[in-house]
C-alpha positions in Angstrom: -51.8 29.8 56.4 -52.8 26.9 54.3 -52.3 28.9 51.1 -48.7 29.8 52.3 -48.0 26.1 52.9 -49.3 25.1 49.5 -47.1 27.8 47.8 -44.1 26.6 49.8 -44.8 23.0 48.8 -45.3 24.0 45.2 -42.0 26.0 45.2 -40.2 23.0 46.8 -41.6 20.6 44.2 -40.6 23.0 41.3 -37.1 23.3 42.8 -36.8 19.6 43.2 -37.9 19.1 39.5 -35.4 21.6 38.3 -32.6 20.0 40.3 -33.6 16.6 38.9 -33.8 18.0 35.4 -30.4 19.7 35.8 -28.9 16.5 37.2 -30.3 14.5 34.3 -28.9 17.0 31.8 -25.6 17.0 33.6 -25.4 13.2 33.6 -26.4 13.0 29.9 -23.8 15.7 29.0 -21.2 13.9 31.0 -22.0 10.6 29.4 -21.9 12.2 25.9 -18.6 13.8 26.7 -17.1 10.6 28.1 -18.3 8.7 25.0 -16.8 11.4 22.8 -13.5 10.9 24.5 -13.8 7.2 24.0 -14.7 7.6 20.3 -11.6 9.8 19.8 -9.2 7.6 21.8 -10.4 4.2 20.7 -11.8 5.1 17.3 -15.2 3.6 18.2 -18.5 4.2 16.2 -19.1 6.7 14.8 -15.5 7.8 14.5 -15.1 6.8 10.8 -18.3 8.7 9.9 -17.2 11.8 11.7 -13.7 11.6 10.3 -15.1 11.2 6.7 -17.5 14.2 7.2 -14.7 16.3 8.6 -12.3 15.3 5.9 -14.9 16.0 3.2 -15.8 19.4 4.6 -12.1 20.3 5.0 -11.4 19.1 1.4 -14.1 21.3 -0.1 -13.0 24.4 1.9 -9.3 23.9 1.0 -9.4 22.4 -2.5 -12.8 22.9 -3.9 -13.3 19.2 -4.4 -13.8 16.0 -2.4 -10.3 14.6 -2.2 -10.0 11.0 -0.9 -7.9 10.6 2.3 -4.1 10.1 1.5 -4.5 11.1 -2.1 -3.2 14.7 -1.6 0.0 15.2 0.3 1.4 18.5 1.7 5.0 18.4 0.4 7.6 18.3 3.2 9.9 21.3 3.3 12.9 19.4 2.0 11.0 18.2 -1.2 11.6 20.2 -4.4 8.6 22.0 -5.9 9.8 21.2 -9.4 8.1 18.3 -11.2 11.4 17.0 -12.5 14.8 17.6 -10.9 18.1 16.3 -12.1 20.9 16.4 -9.5 23.6 14.4 -11.3 22.8 14.1 -15.0 25.8 11.8 -15.7 24.6 9.3 -13.2 21.0 8.9 -14.3 20.2 5.3 -15.4 19.1 5.3 -19.1 15.8 3.7 -19.9 12.1 4.1 -19.3 10.3 4.8 -16.0 6.7 4.0 -15.3 4.9 5.6 -12.4 1.4 5.0 -11.1 -0.7 7.5 -9.1 -3.2 10.2 -9.4 -3.2 12.3 -12.6 -4.5 15.7 -11.3 -4.7 17.3 -14.7 -7.2 14.6 -16.0 -8.8 13.9 -12.6 -8.2 10.2 -12.7 -5.8 7.5 -11.5 -3.3 6.6 -14.2 0.1 5.1 -15.0 2.5 7.1 -17.2 5.7 6.3 -19.0 8.7 8.6 -19.0 12.2 8.6 -20.4 15.3 9.3 -18.3 14.8 13.1 -18.8 11.4 13.0 -17.2 9.5 13.5 -20.5 6.1 11.8 -20.7 5.9 9.3 -23.5 2.6 7.5 -22.8 -0.2 7.2 -20.3 -2.6 4.4 -19.3 -6.1 5.3 -17.8 -6.7 3.3 -14.7 -10.1 4.6 -13.8 -11.8 1.9 -11.7 -15.4 2.4 -13.0 -14.3 1.4 -16.5 -13.6 -2.0 -15.1 -16.4 -2.4 -12.6 -19.5 -0.3 -13.1 -20.9 -1.1 -9.6 -17.9 0.6 -8.0 -15.7 -0.9 -5.3 -17.4 -2.9 -2.5 -14.8 -1.7 0.1 -15.0 2.0 -0.9 -11.8 3.0 -2.7 -10.9 3.1 -6.4 -7.2 3.8 -5.7 -4.9 1.3 -7.6 -1.9 -0.1 -5.7 0.0 -2.6 -7.8 0.7 -2.6 -11.5 3.0 -4.4 -13.9 3.9 -3.3 -17.4 4.4 -6.1 -19.9 6.6 -6.2 -23.0 3.6 -5.6 -25.4 2.8 -2.3 -23.6 -0.2 -3.7 -21.7 -0.5 -3.3 -18.0 -2.0 -5.4 -15.1 -3.4 -3.5 -12.2 -5.0 -4.3 -8.8 -7.0 -2.1 -6.4 -6.6 -2.8 -2.6 -10.2 -1.9 -1.8 -11.7 -2.9 -5.1 -13.3 -6.0 -6.4 -11.3 -6.6 -9.7 -7.9 -7.1 -11.2 -7.5 -6.3 -14.9 -5.1 -6.4 -17.8 -5.4 -3.3 -20.1 -3.9 -2.9 -23.6 -1.8 0.1 -24.7 -5.0 2.2 -25.2 -6.3 1.3 -21.7 -9.0 -1.1 -23.1 -9.6 -4.2 -20.9 -8.1 -7.5 -22.3 -9.6 -9.3 -19.3 -11.1 -8.4 -16.0 -11.0 -10.8 -13.1 -13.3 -10.6 -10.1 -11.7 -10.7 -6.6 -10.0 -8.6 -4.0 -6.5 -8.8 -5.5 -4.2 -6.4 -3.6 -0.9 -4.9 -2.9 1.5 -6.7 -5.2 2.0 -8.1 -8.7 5.1 -10.1 -9.4 6.1 -11.9 -12.6 6.3 -15.7 -12.0 8.2 -18.3 -14.0 6.8 -18.8 -17.5 3.8 -16.8 -18.6 2.4 -16.3 -15.1 2.1 -13.7 -12.4 1.5 -13.8 -8.6 -0.7 -11.6 -6.5 -2.3 -11.6 -3.0 -6.0 -12.3 -3.0 -8.1 -11.5 0.1 -11.3 -13.3 0.9 -13.7 -10.3 0.3 -11.2 -8.0 1.9 -7.5 -7.3 1.9 -7.6 -6.7 5.6 -9.1 -9.9 7.0 -7.6 -13.2 8.2 -8.0 -15.3 5.0 -5.6 -14.4 2.2 -4.2 -16.4 -0.7 -1.1 -16.4 -2.8 -2.6 -16.6 -6.2 -0.8 -17.5 -9.4 -2.6 -16.7 -12.6 -2.1 -16.9 -16.4 -1.2 -13.6 -18.0 -3.0 -14.3 -21.2 -6.4 -15.2 -19.7 -6.3 -14.2 -16.1 -7.2 -17.8 -15.2 -6.1 -18.9 -11.7 -3.5 -21.7 -11.9 -2.7 -22.2 -8.2 -3.4 -20.8 -4.8 -1.7 -21.1 -1.4 -3.8 -20.4 1.6 -2.0 -18.2 4.2 -4.0 -19.9 7.0 -4.8 -23.3 5.6 -1.5 -24.2 3.9 1.1 -22.1 5.9 -0.1 -21.2 9.4 -2.0 -24.4 10.1 0.6 -26.7 8.5 2.2 -29.1 11.0 5.5 -28.4 9.3 5.4 -24.6 10.0 7.5 -23.8 13.1 5.4 -22.4 15.9 5.6 -18.6 16.4 6.6 -17.5 13.0 3.2 -15.8 12.3 2.8 -14.6 15.9 -0.4 -16.5 16.3 -1.3 -20.1 17.3 -2.4 -22.4 14.5 -5.7 -23.1 16.4 -6.6 -19.4 16.7 -10.3 -18.9 15.8 -9.8 -17.3 12.4 -12.8 -15.5 10.9 -14.2 -14.6 7.5 -15.9 -11.3 6.5 -18.2 -10.3 3.7 -16.4 -7.0 3.3 -13.7 -5.0 5.1 -14.6 -4.9 8.9 -15.2 -1.5 10.4 -12.3 -1.8 12.8 -9.8 -3.3 10.3 -6.8 -2.4 12.5 -8.2 -4.9 15.1 -8.7 -7.8 12.7 -5.8 -7.2 10.2 -3.5 -9.6 12.0 -1.0 -10.1 9.2 -1.4 -7.5 6.4 0.3 -9.5 3.6 1.7 -6.8 1.2 4.2 -8.2 -1.2 5.5 -11.2 -3.1 8.8 -11.4 -4.9 9.7 -14.5 -7.1 13.3 -15.8 -7.2 14.1 -15.6 -10.9 16.2 -18.1 -12.9 18.8 -15.3 -13.3 19.3 -14.8 -9.6 18.8 -18.3 -8.3 22.5 -19.2 -8.2 23.1 -16.2 -5.8 20.8 -17.9 -3.2 22.0 -21.5 -2.6 19.4 -21.8 0.3 16.6 -21.4 -2.2 15.6 -22.4 -5.7 14.1 -20.5 -8.7 10.4 -19.9 -8.3 10.5 -19.6 -4.5 8.4 -16.8 -3.1 9.6 -14.0 -0.8 6.7 -12.6 1.2 6.1 -9.7 3.5 3.6 -9.4 6.5 3.5 -5.8 7.6 1.6 -6.2 10.9 4.1 -8.7 12.4 7.2 -7.3 10.8 7.8 -10.7 9.1 9.7 -11.5 5.9 9.7 -15.1 4.8 10.7 -17.4 1.8 8.3 -20.2 0.9 8.5 -23.1 -1.5 5.3 -22.7 -3.7 5.1 -26.5 -4.3 5.7 -27.9 -0.9 4.7 -24.8 1.2 7.9 -25.2 3.2 9.0 -22.1 4.9 12.7 -22.1 4.1 13.7 -18.8 5.9 11.9 -16.3 8.0 12.8 -13.1 10.0 10.8 -10.8 12.2 12.5 -7.4 12.0 14.7 -5.3 12.4 12.5 -3.7 9.8 9.3 -2.0 11.1 5.9 -2.2 9.3 7.9 -3.0 6.1 7.0 -3.3 2.4 8.6 -4.7 -0.7 11.3 -7.2 0.2 13.3 -8.1 -2.9 15.9 -10.7 -3.9 19.0 -8.7 -5.1 21.9 -9.5 -7.4 24.4 -9.6 -4.5 22.7 -12.5 -2.9 20.9 -10.4 -0.2 17.3 -9.5 0.5 16.6 -5.8 0.6 13.6 -4.5 2.6 11.7 -1.2 2.5 11.4 -0.5 6.2 8.6 2.1 6.6 9.4 2.7 10.3 5.9 3.9 10.7 5.6 6.6 13.4 9.4 7.2 13.6 9.6 9.9 10.9 12.2 8.4 8.6 12.0 5.3 6.4 15.0 3.3 5.2 16.2 0.4 3.0 17.7 -2.5 5.0 19.7 -5.4 3.5 20.1 -8.8 5.1 22.2 -11.8 4.0 19.7 -14.7 4.5 22.6 -17.2 5.0 24.5 -15.3 7.7 21.9 -12.9 9.1 24.3 -10.0 8.5 22.5 -6.6 8.2 23.6 -3.6 6.2 22.2 -0.1 5.7 24.1 1.4 2.8 22.1 4.6 2.3 22.3 6.4 5.6 25.4 8.5 4.8 23.8 10.0 1.7 21.7 13.2 1.3 18.5 11.4 0.5 16.0 11.3 3.4 12.4 10.0 3.0 9.4 8.9 5.0 6.4 6.9 4.0 4.4 5.5 6.9 2.7 3.0 4.5 3.2 1.5 1.1 6.5 2.1 -0.8 8.6 0.3 -3.5 12.3 0.2 -4.4 14.3 -1.2 -7.3 18.0 -1.7 -7.8 19.2 -0.5 -11.3 22.0 -1.9 -13.5 24.3 1.0 -12.8 24.1 0.5 -9.0 21.5 3.2 -8.5 18.3 2.7 -6.6 14.8 3.9 -7.5 12.7 4.6 -4.4 9.0 5.4 -4.5 7.8 7.5 -1.5 3.9 7.4 -1.6 3.5 9.6 1.5 5.6 12.3 -0.1 4.2 11.9 -3.7 7.6 11.4 -5.3 10.0 9.0 -6.9 13.7 9.5 -6.4 16.7 7.8 -8.0 19.7 7.7 -5.7 23.3 6.4 -5.9 24.4 3.2 -4.0 25.5 5.4 -1.1 22.2 7.4 -0.9 22.9 10.6 -2.8 20.1 12.0 -5.0 20.4 11.7 -8.8 17.0 12.4 -10.2 13.6 13.2 -8.7 10.0 13.1 -10.0 7.4 15.0 -8.0 3.7 14.4 -8.8 2.8 18.0 -8.2 -0.9 18.6 -7.7 -2.9 20.7 -10.1 -4.8 22.0 -7.1 -1.8 23.7 -5.5 2.0 23.7 -6.0 2.3 23.2 -2.3 0.9 19.6 -2.6 1.9 16.4 -4.3 -0.5 13.8 -5.5 -0.1 10.2 -4.5 2.3 7.9 -6.3 1.7 4.3 -5.4 4.3 2.5 -7.5 7.2 2.9 -10.0 9.3 0.7 -12.2 12.4 1.1 -14.4 12.7 -0.7 -17.7 15.7 -1.2 -20.1 15.5 0.6 -23.4 15.1 -2.8 -25.1 12.3 -4.0 -22.8 9.3 -3.2 -25.0 8.5 -5.0 -28.3 7.4 -1.5 -29.4 7.3 1.7 -27.3 3.6 1.9 -26.1 1.5 4.4 -27.9 -2.2 4.9 -28.7 -3.5 6.8 -31.7 -6.8 8.5 -30.8 
């Protein structure tokens, strides 16, 4: 009898242990599942690590190489699979066209110069490691802004890099400047240029409008977004969608959850030139037109007094590249992130009148981020569409004239990234850039 009781007790204890173990496993599994849902929904740690591993594995399977996120783009169905397409030859603006993006044939980032027929004339090597042997602190060697000077040299910045540089025609550095210079390069008055400089990161709170000497790279002046604009008693409350006494923070590098801390995302500067100044009686030559993507803000600032002369939040959405135009208006590349179609919106800063001149044409484009546009002398518009890997010239009413696709060497179904593009008059260069090897 006693043996039976002992066996029963033992069986009960074993069953109890199994139930406890099963319950523990169930609870742990439930917790892991719940955390997994939270990681996916809220992009908590280790979301970025998992995303990078998945992206890398997928890249190796599909393309046979590790392709950085956003470098390779599956071409939309409406995008031609020809590298160069001329739709209206008689309407192409003569001159030179410089594009910056990934050169799939030479496996490097580069900028290349073409004529109006799409024939390549010259190329600059923009490989980051030639300029900074330690590599980029914030993890990406992709260039974003570049400017081509009359002597055939170029200035280039890297959004997640640690340097800005000027390179000669043969891609040799003329000077290299330490700092997180990002998004935009715009010629200033005299022999100067403006760029945004982030304090260790392009995606933190502290950013500076930096003016530098083109010959040396030396900094001439800086305007602090927080210190000189947001916290200025003269700045009207609410323009920057945050109180002046907000507890702003500094980082040593890009924060892991940059979407949380990237309050403003300054992404462009345009300088009102002497040639266009009389078209804008509200402003004066040298005034700065700025864009802040996260708060849909476009504003004009006096670089000497820091006075905000004009500001508007929207109707553009997550915009890039506002420009002063020859008709006295400001044009804005409205990315319309998440809406599936981008557009170019114009506003008269004096009256607030809005126009959208391209909607009736056959050109449709979408880039959730980045993007540039330039009005040409014949009335055409050059539009860079980074998320489609192409540059398109269109008429003033939005019909396609010419198209350049940065078709990938990996597969004709893909385009490589194009970050920027600029048109130049045939008389722009002192000599057409070339480099004898």
